[in-house]
TORKOL-4160 file (C-alpha; in steps of 0.2 Angstrom, whole numbers, padded with zeros to 4 digits, m for minus):
342
<pt num="1" X="0040" Y="0174" Z="0012"/>
<pt num="2" X="0033" Y="0164" Z="m0002"/>
<pt num="3" X="0024" Y="0174" Z="m0015"/>
<pt num="4" X="0005" Y="0170" Z="m0017"/>
<pt num="5" X="0000" Y="0158" Z="m0031"/>
<pt num="6" X="m0006" Y="0170" Z="m0044"/>
<pt num="7" X="0012" Y="0178" Z="m0043"/>
<pt num="8" X="0022" Y="0163" Z="m0039"/>
<pt num="9" X="0016" Y="0150" Z="m0052"/>
<pt num="10" X="0018" Y="0161" Z="m0068"/>
<pt num="11" X="0036" Y="0163" Z="m0063"/>
<pt num="12" X="0040" Y="0146" Z="m0057"/>
<pt num="13" X="0031" Y="0136" Z="m0070"/>
<pt num="14" X="0039" Y="0147" Z="m0084"/>
<pt num="15" X="0056" Y="0145" Z="m0077"/>
<pt num="16" X="0055" Y="0126" Z="m0074"/>
<pt num="17" X="0048" Y="0123" Z="m0092"/>
<pt num="18" X="0062" Y="0134" Z="m0100"/>
<pt num="19" X="0076" Y="0126" Z="m0089"/>
<pt num="20" X="0069" Y="0108" Z="m0091"/>
<pt num="21" X="0067" Y="0110" Z="m0110"/>
<pt num="22" X="0085" Y="0118" Z="m0112"/>
<pt num="23" X="0093" Y="0105" Z="m0101"/>
<pt num="24" X="0084" Y="0091" Z="m0111"/>
<pt num="25" X="0089" Y="0099" Z="m0128"/>
<pt num="26" X="0107" Y="0100" Z="m0122"/>
<pt num="27" X="0108" Y="0084" Z="m0113"/>
<pt num="28" X="0118" Y="0074" Z="m0125"/>
<pt num="29" X="0132" Y="0088" Z="m0124"/>
<pt num="30" X="0130" Y="0090" Z="m0105"/>
<pt num="31" X="0131" Y="0071" Z="m0102"/>
<pt num="32" X="0147" Y="0070" Z="m0113"/>
<pt num="33" X="0155" Y="0084" Z="m0103"/>
<pt num="34" X="0150" Y="0075" Z="m0087"/>
<pt num="35" X="0157" Y="0059" Z="m0093"/>
<pt num="36" X="0174" Y="0068" Z="m0098"/>
<pt num="37" X="0174" Y="0076" Z="m0081"/>
<pt num="38" X="0171" Y="0059" Z="m0072"/>
<pt num="39" X="0186" Y="0052" Z="m0082"/>
<pt num="40" X="0197" Y="0066" Z="m0078"/>
<pt num="41" X="0194" Y="0066" Z="m0059"/>
<pt num="42" X="0192" Y="0047" Z="m0058"/>
<pt num="43" X="0176" Y="0048" Z="m0049"/>
<pt num="44" X="0158" Y="0045" Z="m0055"/>
<pt num="45" X="0149" Y="0060" Z="m0047"/>
<pt num="46" X="0149" Y="0071" Z="m0062"/>
<pt num="47" X="0141" Y="0058" Z="m0073"/>
<pt num="48" X="0128" Y="0053" Z="m0060"/>
<pt num="49" X="0123" Y="0070" Z="m0056"/>
<pt num="50" X="0121" Y="0074" Z="m0074"/>
<pt num="51" X="0110" Y="0059" Z="m0077"/>
<pt num="52" X="0100" Y="0062" Z="m0061"/>
<pt num="53" X="0097" Y="0080" Z="m0067"/>
<pt num="54" X="0092" Y="0074" Z="m0084"/>
<pt num="55" X="0079" Y="0062" Z="m0076"/>
<pt num="56" X="0073" Y="0075" Z="m0064"/>
<pt num="57" X="0070" Y="0088" Z="m0078"/>
<pt num="58" X="0061" Y="0075" Z="m0089"/>
<pt num="59" X="0049" Y="0070" Z="m0075"/>
<pt num="60" X="0046" Y="0088" Z="m0070"/>
<pt num="61" X="0042" Y="0093" Z="m0088"/>
<pt num="62" X="0031" Y="0078" Z="m0090"/>
<pt num="63" X="0021" Y="0082" Z="m0074"/>
<pt num="64" X="0019" Y="0100" Z="m0079"/>
<pt num="65" X="0012" Y="0095" Z="m0096"/>
<pt num="66" X="0000" Y="0082" Z="m0087"/>
<pt num="67" X="m0006" Y="0095" Z="m0075"/>
<pt num="68" X="m0010" Y="0107" Z="m0089"/>
<pt num="69" X="m0020" Y="0093" Z="m0097"/>
<pt num="70" X="m0029" Y="0089" Z="m0081"/>
<pt num="71" X="m0033" Y="0107" Z="m0079"/>
<pt num="72" X="m0042" Y="0107" Z="m0096"/>
<pt num="73" X="m0050" Y="0090" Z="m0092"/>
<pt num="74" X="m0057" Y="0097" Z="m0076"/>
<pt num="75" X="m0066" Y="0111" Z="m0086"/>
<pt num="76" X="m0052" Y="0124" Z="m0083"/>
<pt num="77" X="m0052" Y="0119" Z="m0065"/>
<pt num="78" X="m0070" Y="0119" Z="m0061"/>
<pt num="79" X="m0071" Y="0100" Z="m0057"/>
<pt num="80" X="m0053" Y="0100" Z="m0050"/>
<pt num="81" X="m0058" Y="0092" Z="m0033"/>
<pt num="82" X="m0070" Y="0079" Z="m0040"/>
<pt num="83" X="m0066" Y="0060" Z="m0036"/>
<pt num="84" X="m0061" Y="0057" Z="m0054"/>
<pt num="85" X="m0049" Y="0071" Z="m0056"/>
<pt num="86" X="m0041" Y="0067" Z="m0039"/>
<pt num="87" X="m0039" Y="0049" Z="m0044"/>
<pt num="88" X="m0030" Y="0055" Z="m0060"/>
<pt num="89" X="m0018" Y="0066" Z="m0050"/>
<pt num="90" X="m0014" Y="0052" Z="m0038"/>
<pt num="91" X="m0009" Y="0042" Z="m0053"/>
<pt num="92" X="0002" Y="0056" Z="m0059"/>
<pt num="93" X="0010" Y="0057" Z="m0042"/>
<pt num="94" X="0013" Y="0039" Z="m0042"/>
<pt num="95" X="0021" Y="0039" Z="m0059"/>
<pt num="96" X="0032" Y="0054" Z="m0054"/>
<pt num="97" X="0038" Y="0048" Z="m0037"/>
<pt num="98" X="0041" Y="0030" Z="m0043"/>
<pt num="99" X="0050" Y="0035" Z="m0059"/>
<pt num="100" X="0062" Y="0046" Z="m0050"/>
<pt num="101" X="0064" Y="0034" Z="m0036"/>
<pt num="102" X="0068" Y="0020" Z="m0048"/>
<pt num="103" X="0081" Y="0031" Z="m0057"/>
<pt num="104" X="0089" Y="0036" Z="m0040"/>
<pt num="105" X="0090" Y="0017" Z="m0036"/>
<pt num="106" X="0097" Y="0012" Z="m0053"/>
<pt num="107" X="0110" Y="0026" Z="m0054"/>
<pt num="108" X="0117" Y="0025" Z="m0037"/>
<pt num="109" X="0115" Y="0006" Z="m0036"/>
<pt num="110" X="0105" Y="0007" Z="m0020"/>
<pt num="111" X="0095" Y="m0008" Z="m0013"/>
<pt num="112" X="0080" Y="m0005" Z="m0003"/>
<pt num="113" X="0077" Y="m0018" Z="0011"/>
<pt num="114" X="0059" Y="m0015" Z="0018"/>
<pt num="115" X="0056" Y="m0022" Z="0035"/>
<pt num="116" X="0038" Y="m0019" Z="0041"/>
<pt num="117" X="0032" Y="m0029" Z="0056"/>
<pt num="118" X="0018" Y="m0041" Z="0052"/>
<pt num="119" X="0006" Y="m0030" Z="0061"/>
<pt num="120" X="0012" Y="m0014" Z="0052"/>
<pt num="121" X="0011" Y="m0023" Z="0035"/>
<pt num="122" X="m0007" Y="m0029" Z="0038"/>
<pt num="123" X="m0012" Y="m0011" Z="0043"/>
<pt num="124" X="m0004" Y="m0004" Z="0028"/>
<pt num="125" X="m0014" Y="m0017" Z="0017"/>
<pt num="126" X="m0030" Y="m0014" Z="0026"/>
<pt num="127" X="m0044" Y="m0002" Z="0020"/>
<pt num="128" X="m0042" Y="0011" Z="0034"/>
<pt num="129" X="m0033" Y="0028" Z="0036"/>
<pt num="130" X="m0016" Y="0028" Z="0045"/>
<pt num="131" X="m0004" Y="0041" Z="0052"/>
<pt num="132" X="0014" Y="0038" Z="0046"/>
<pt num="133" X="0028" Y="0046" Z="0058"/>
<pt num="134" X="0045" Y="0044" Z="0051"/>
<pt num="135" X="0063" Y="0048" Z="0055"/>
<pt num="136" X="0071" Y="0060" Z="0043"/>
<pt num="137" X="0089" Y="0058" Z="0039"/>
<pt num="138" X="0100" Y="0057" Z="0024"/>
<pt num="139" X="0098" Y="0058" Z="0006"/>
<pt num="140" X="0082" Y="0053" Z="m0004"/>
<pt num="141" X="0073" Y="0045" Z="0012"/>
<pt num="142" X="0057" Y="0055" Z="0008"/>
<pt num="143" X="0057" Y="0050" Z="m0010"/>
<pt num="144" X="0060" Y="0031" Z="m0007"/>
<pt num="145" X="0048" Y="0030" Z="0008"/>
<pt num="146" X="0034" Y="0038" Z="m0001"/>
<pt num="147" X="0037" Y="0027" Z="m0016"/>
<pt num="148" X="0035" Y="0012" Z="m0005"/>
<pt num="149" X="0019" Y="0019" Z="0002"/>
<pt num="150" X="0012" Y="0023" Z="m0016"/>
<pt num="151" X="0019" Y="0007" Z="m0025"/>
<pt num="152" X="0020" Y="m0007" Z="m0012"/>
<pt num="153" X="0005" Y="m0003" Z="m0002"/>
<pt num="154" X="m0006" Y="0007" Z="m0014"/>
<pt num="155" X="m0008" Y="0021" Z="m0002"/>
<pt num="156" X="m0014" Y="0039" Z="m0005"/>
<pt num="157" X="m0001" Y="0049" Z="0005"/>
<pt num="158" X="m0005" Y="0066" Z="0012"/>
<pt num="159" X="0012" Y="0074" Z="0015"/>
<pt num="160" X="0016" Y="0087" Z="0028"/>
<pt num="161" X="0029" Y="0099" Z="0021"/>
<pt num="162" X="0035" Y="0117" Z="0022"/>
<pt num="163" X="0028" Y="0130" Z="0010"/>
<pt num="164" X="0046" Y="0134" Z="0003"/>
<pt num="165" X="0045" Y="0117" Z="m0007"/>
<pt num="166" X="0031" Y="0125" Z="m0017"/>
<pt num="167" X="0044" Y="0135" Z="m0027"/>
<pt num="168" X="0045" Y="0118" Z="m0037"/>
<pt num="169" X="0030" Y="0120" Z="m0047"/>
<pt num="170" X="0026" Y="0101" Z="m0048"/>
<pt num="171" X="0026" Y="0100" Z="m0029"/>
<pt num="172" X="0015" Y="0116" Z="m0029"/>
<pt num="173" X="0002" Y="0110" Z="m0041"/>
<pt num="174" X="0000" Y="0092" Z="m0035"/>
<pt num="175" X="0002" Y="0098" Z="m0017"/>
<pt num="176" X="m0013" Y="0110" Z="m0019"/>
<pt num="177" X="m0024" Y="0099" Z="m0030"/>
<pt num="178" X="m0022" Y="0084" Z="m0018"/>
<pt num="179" X="m0025" Y="0085" Z="0001"/>
<pt num="180" X="m0007" Y="0088" Z="0007"/>
<pt num="181" X="m0003" Y="0099" Z="0022"/>
<pt num="182" X="0007" Y="0114" Z="0016"/>
<pt num="183" X="0014" Y="0124" Z="0031"/>
<pt num="184" X="0019" Y="0141" Z="0034"/>
<pt num="185" X="0029" Y="0137" Z="0049"/>
<pt num="186" X="0030" Y="0155" Z="0055"/>
<pt num="187" X="0012" Y="0153" Z="0060"/>
<pt num="188" X="0011" Y="0138" Z="0072"/>
<pt num="189" X="m0008" Y="0139" Z="0075"/>
<pt num="190" X="m0012" Y="0139" Z="0057"/>
<pt num="191" X="0000" Y="0125" Z="0053"/>
<pt num="192" X="m0008" Y="0114" Z="0066"/>
<pt num="193" X="m0025" Y="0118" Z="0060"/>
<pt num="194" X="m0020" Y="0113" Z="0042"/>
<pt num="195" X="m0013" Y="0096" Z="0049"/>
<pt num="196" X="m0029" Y="0093" Z="0058"/>
<pt num="197" X="m0040" Y="0097" Z="0043"/>
<pt num="198" X="m0030" Y="0086" Z="0031"/>
<pt num="199" X="m0030" Y="0072" Z="0043"/>
<pt num="200" X="m0049" Y="0072" Z="0046"/>
<pt num="201" X="m0052" Y="0072" Z="0027"/>
<pt num="202" X="m0042" Y="0056" Z="0024"/>
<pt num="203" X="m0051" Y="0041" Z="0015"/>
<pt num="204" X="m0049" Y="0023" Z="0017"/>
<pt num="205" X="m0032" Y="0022" Z="0008"/>
<pt num="206" X="m0026" Y="0038" Z="0015"/>
<pt num="207" X="m0010" Y="0040" Z="0025"/>
<pt num="208" X="m0004" Y="0056" Z="0033"/>
<pt num="209" X="0015" Y="0057" Z="0031"/>
<pt num="210" X="0024" Y="0067" Z="0044"/>
<pt num="211" X="0042" Y="0069" Z="0049"/>
<pt num="212" X="0041" Y="0076" Z="0067"/>
<pt num="213" X="0060" Y="0081" Z="0068"/>
<pt num="214" X="0056" Y="0095" Z="0055"/>
<pt num="215" X="0071" Y="0092" Z="0045"/>
<pt num="216" X="0085" Y="0080" Z="0040"/>
<pt num="217" X="0095" Y="0074" Z="0055"/>
<pt num="218" X="0112" Y="0081" Z="0057"/>
<pt num="219" X="0123" Y="0081" Z="0073"/>
<pt num="220" X="0123" Y="0100" Z="0072"/>
<pt num="221" X="0105" Y="0101" Z="0071"/>
<pt num="222" X="0103" Y="0089" Z="0085"/>
<pt num="223" X="0114" Y="0100" Z="0096"/>
<pt num="224" X="0104" Y="0115" Z="0092"/>
<pt num="225" X="0087" Y="0107" Z="0095"/>
<pt num="226" X="0093" Y="0101" Z="0112"/>
<pt num="227" X="0099" Y="0119" Z="0116"/>
<pt num="228" X="0082" Y="0126" Z="0111"/>
<pt num="229" X="0073" Y="0114" Z="0122"/>
<pt num="230" X="0084" Y="0119" Z="0137"/>
<pt num="231" X="0081" Y="0138" Z="0134"/>
<pt num="232" X="0063" Y="0135" Z="0134"/>
<pt num="233" X="0063" Y="0126" Z="0150"/>
<pt num="234" X="0058" Y="0109" Z="0143"/>
<pt num="235" X="0071" Y="0100" Z="0152"/>
<pt num="236" X="0062" Y="0083" Z="0153"/>
<pt num="237" X="0061" Y="0083" Z="0134"/>
<pt num="238" X="0079" Y="0089" Z="0132"/>
<pt num="239" X="0085" Y="0075" Z="0144"/>
<pt num="240" X="0075" Y="0062" Z="0133"/>
<pt num="241" X="0083" Y="0069" Z="0118"/>
<pt num="242" X="0101" Y="0068" Z="0125"/>
<pt num="243" X="0098" Y="0049" Z="0125"/>
<pt num="244" X="0094" Y="0048" Z="0107"/>
<pt num="245" X="0111" Y="0049" Z="0097"/>
<pt num="246" X="0104" Y="0045" Z="0080"/>
<pt num="247" X="0088" Y="0056" Z="0081"/>
<pt num="248" X="0083" Y="0074" Z="0084"/>
<pt num="249" X="0070" Y="0077" Z="0097"/>
<pt num="250" X="0053" Y="0077" Z="0089"/>
<pt num="251" X="0042" Y="0092" Z="0088"/>
<pt num="252" X="0026" Y="0086" Z="0096"/>
<pt num="253" X="0014" Y="0100" Z="0090"/>
<pt num="254" X="0012" Y="0093" Z="0072"/>
<pt num="255" X="0010" Y="0075" Z="0078"/>
<pt num="256" X="m0003" Y="0080" Z="0092"/>
<pt num="257" X="m0013" Y="0090" Z="0079"/>
<pt num="258" X="m0013" Y="0074" Z="0068"/>
<pt num="259" X="m0019" Y="0064" Z="0083"/>
<pt num="260" X="m0033" Y="0077" Z="0086"/>
<pt num="261" X="m0038" Y="0077" Z="0068"/>
<pt num="262" X="m0038" Y="0058" Z="0066"/>
<pt num="263" X="m0048" Y="0052" Z="0080"/>
<pt num="264" X="m0045" Y="0033" Z="0082"/>
<pt num="265" X="m0033" Y="0031" Z="0068"/>
<pt num="266" X="m0018" Y="0019" Z="0070"/>
<pt num="267" X="0000" Y="0025" Z="0069"/>
<pt num="268" X="0014" Y="0018" Z="0059"/>
<pt num="269" X="0031" Y="0023" Z="0066"/>
<pt num="270" X="0045" Y="0021" Z="0053"/>
<pt num="271" X="0064" Y="0021" Z="0055"/>
<pt num="272" X="0078" Y="0019" Z="0041"/>
<pt num="273" X="0097" Y="0019" Z="0040"/>
<pt num="274" X="0110" Y="0014" Z="0027"/>
<pt num="275" X="0112" Y="0029" Z="0015"/>
<pt num="276" X="0123" Y="0040" Z="0027"/>
<pt num="277" X="0119" Y="0057" Z="0034"/>
<pt num="278" X="0124" Y="0068" Z="0019"/>
<pt num="279" X="0110" Y="0081" Z="0020"/>
<pt num="280" X="0117" Y="0095" Z="0009"/>
<pt num="281" X="0123" Y="0096" Z="m0009"/>
<pt num="282" X="0141" Y="0098" Z="m0005"/>
<pt num="283" X="0141" Y="0083" Z="0006"/>
<pt num="284" X="0131" Y="0073" Z="m0007"/>
<pt num="285" X="0145" Y="0077" Z="m0019"/>
<pt num="286" X="0158" Y="0071" Z="m0007"/>
<pt num="287" X="0149" Y="0056" Z="0000"/>
<pt num="288" X="0136" Y="0049" Z="m0012"/>
<pt num="289" X="0127" Y="0034" Z="m0006"/>
<pt num="290" X="0133" Y="0023" Z="m0020"/>
<pt num="291" X="0131" Y="0004" Z="m0018"/>
<pt num="292" X="0122" Y="0006" Z="m0001"/>
<pt num="293" X="0107" Y="m0002" Z="0006"/>
<pt num="294" X="0092" Y="0007" Z="0013"/>
<pt num="295" X="0086" Y="m0003" Z="0028"/>
<pt num="296" X="0068" Y="0002" Z="0034"/>
<pt num="297" X="0058" Y="m0004" Z="0048"/>
<pt num="298" X="0040" Y="0000" Z="0052"/>
<pt num="299" X="0030" Y="m0003" Z="0068"/>
<pt num="300" X="0011" Y="m0002" Z="0071"/>
<pt num="301" X="0005" Y="0008" Z="0086"/>
<pt num="302" X="m0014" Y="0005" Z="0088"/>
<pt num="303" X="m0025" Y="0020" Z="0092"/>
<pt num="304" X="m0031" Y="0013" Z="0109"/>
<pt num="305" X="m0013" Y="0013" Z="0115"/>
<pt num="306" X="m0011" Y="0032" Z="0112"/>
<pt num="307" X="m0014" Y="0043" Z="0127"/>
<pt num="308" X="m0028" Y="0056" Z="0126"/>
<pt num="309" X="m0019" Y="0070" Z="0136"/>
<pt num="310" X="m0007" Y="0080" Z="0125"/>
<pt num="311" X="0006" Y="0080" Z="0138"/>
<pt num="312" X="0006" Y="0061" Z="0139"/>
<pt num="313" X="0005" Y="0061" Z="0120"/>
<pt num="314" X="0022" Y="0070" Z="0120"/>
<pt num="315" X="0029" Y="0057" Z="0132"/>
<pt num="316" X="0022" Y="0043" Z="0121"/>
<pt num="317" X="0030" Y="0051" Z="0105"/>
<pt num="318" X="0047" Y="0053" Z="0114"/>
<pt num="319" X="0046" Y="0034" Z="0120"/>
<pt num="320" X="0043" Y="0029" Z="0102"/>
<pt num="321" X="0057" Y="0040" Z="0096"/>
<pt num="322" X="0069" Y="0032" Z="0108"/>
<pt num="323" X="0063" Y="0015" Z="0101"/>
<pt num="324" X="0067" Y="0021" Z="0084"/>
<pt num="325" X="0084" Y="0027" Z="0090"/>
<pt num="326" X="0088" Y="0010" Z="0097"/>
<pt num="327" X="0084" Y="0001" Z="0081"/>
<pt num="328" X="0095" Y="0013" Z="0071"/>
<pt num="329" X="0109" Y="0009" Z="0084"/>
<pt num="330" X="0107" Y="m0010" Z="0081"/>
<pt num="331" X="0110" Y="m0007" Z="0063"/>
<pt num="332" X="0128" Y="m0002" Z="0066"/>
<pt num="333" X="0137" Y="0015" Z="0062"/>
<pt num="334" X="0130" Y="0026" Z="0049"/>
<pt num="335" X="0140" Y="0026" Z="0032"/>
<pt num="336" X="0152" Y="0040" Z="0028"/>
<pt num="337" X="0144" Y="0057" Z="0028"/>
<pt num="338" X="0141" Y="0067" Z="0044"/>
<pt num="339" X="0127" Y="0078" Z="0039"/>
<pt num="340" X="0137" Y="0093" Z="0044"/>
<pt num="341" X="0139" Y="0108" Z="0033"/>
<pt num="342" X="0157" Y="0112" Z="0029"/>
C-alpha cells in the first residue's frame, strides 16, 4: 500500500534530495573507487553503474528543484493545471527523459535503430491524438521509447504506470501534474476508469503509452501468465499466448479501457528487440547491454479497423500481439540475458 501524497512526498522528496546531494558531493571518490573495482575484476560494470547513478541523481535533483520552482511560479499550485504551466512541465519531462536516455546510450554504447512504417511515421507527425501499445521487455526500453516519442516526434505522452513508481518523487510530481494514468492495480475498475479519463483528455499532440503485458517479459512470467489464463478458463487466450514465444499474453482490460476513452483514435503498435531480456538488477550486472542495438518497429492500426465489441477487441489485440511476436522472431535470438531471477 502506497501512502497518500501528504505523507509520502515529505518523506520521499527529503530522502531523494539528501541521497542525491550526498552522492554528487562524494561522486569523485565513488567514481574513483568504481574505476579501481573495474580494473581489479577486469569488467566495466562497476564504473558504468557509478556513472549511471551519478547522472540519475543529478537529473533527479534538477527535476526536484525545477518542480519547486514551477510550484512557486504557479502561485503555490493555484495555477498548476493551466496550459502554460503544463507546457513547462512537458519541457521538464522532455529534458529529464532525453538527458537520461542519452546518458544510457553513451555509457552503454547503445545504438537506437528506429523503424516506423511510413503510415506510422505520418500518424506520429500529424496533429491528432494516438494510442501507443508496446511490447515490454529488457532494460531501458521504456526510457528509450518514450524519449523517441518526446524528442523525435514532439509528442506529449500520457503514460500508464503502476502506483508503486510514485516512490520516486520525480515520477510522483510530474506524473500527477501532467495527465498520466497512475494505477492502483488492486482496484481494476478504478484503474480502467483512470485510463479512460486520461485517454479522453488527450490533446492533438497527446499519445497514451500503454504496455499491455503489465511488466517486463521474462520466460518465467510468460509461463505464469499462461497458467493464470488456464486457471481462469480463458483457454482460447492461453492457446494464443502459447504461440507467442517472445511475448507475454496481453491484459486486454487496460487496452479496452483506452479504446473506450479514445473514440476514433488510431493505434500505434510497437515492438523492439536487441538489448536482451535482463529485467532485474542482478541480471543487469551480469549481462549489461553494452555495444548493442535497440531495433524498434512501429505499425499503424487505423481506428476503423478496430472492432467495437470488447470480445472481438481482445481477439484483435491478440492478433496484433502475434504479429509483434513474429517480427521479434525475424530479428534473431535475443542477446544473452534470460530475464529470469537467479
